C-alpha angles and dihedrals in degrees: 000000000000123000089246091055093049089049093049091050092050091051091050092050090049091052092052092048093049091045093053093048092046093047092048093052093046096048095047086057091060113075105175123073120231117246120256110285119252089219136017121274096013097171116119096211130037123183117179122190118186154120127277105209106201107199097169136027137167120199128177123172147160128206112198128205126215089261102053151323122309120223121266106251130201104218098207098039102036102032103026092244120178112258096201144039141165112231138170117258133193126200126173143159139192117210116210092188141322092302108032134056144151122230131203132188132175136175139141128212117201119185133179132202140184126186141160101237118242094193138021115272134184120213115182107307097345131086117209117194136213114276093027117118112233125194121202143183127196119185121189117191126184130193114179125190119176147162123227129201115195104211091176122035123164133157088272108025139048123187115187135185111210137198128177152123128274110203101205121190129189125189117183126187129180135177143144116269090260091056096254126126091033114184129174138179134180141181137179115199130180109223115190115215138192126192154138130266122195126189130183124189110206087183132349087269104041126054143157126212134190128198126194121176134166142159144161125206137176129189113195108287096318103077142017123173145167134186136190124185129180128176135171118186137170128191141177125210107232092177132022094265103020134068137179121217149169133202150157126248138190125188130181128183130179120183136171115191134184111182141108095280100045136010108186144053142270131202111193137173133174131187128181148109136293121220113182153154120220131204119204126195 
């Protein structure tokens, strides 16, 4: 396990410990119980702090030069890229009323690789030859901002149509192990998404939620992108304003870009688990 991964896990554990202590102190200060909600998930604010445990990823990309096409490279197979990571994740929403709310999500996955090349490859303007040792770094960052309309909202069930924008950023760096032949590429693309969220409250304390989002967009000949996102989470309120939860998540992105910063494409997918603590207000 890398030093960065160990540090990230220690930060996540510290966040959970602090969250539980804070929630305990706050809830013991509140003597009266709230009345039964008239609809599921009545809290105006939700702030979720957790860890996204990526246990499987699949990344293929090409970075083209001005003189021709670069080879399509499998990051795990060809460059020895890491296929997992444990990273902090933030989710939140603000509910205007029973029907309308705004959602926010943010996380960043940073993976490194090192491999003695078995074949010659070209990345951008650099040629890397068989038997050379290439080091690499791929960083994927996501900021999601969306709007949700609850077209059905009962004391047990909430069904929500969503629309929003995923600001997706890729930063790629490559070099030989001695630092020579350095090459980098980066792109930030706004990917609109539409989807459906479903929540079911078994009790006021225990619930399960499902998220499904997808979209495809194309701008002239300069950009083409698609995104798929699926999540299934369950949580239990151990205090009045604090819950612990777990879930599974799957994210897939495909982008083809032709601009000054990056000429090429990337096909990326992540699967893993969410472990989180949630504050409600």
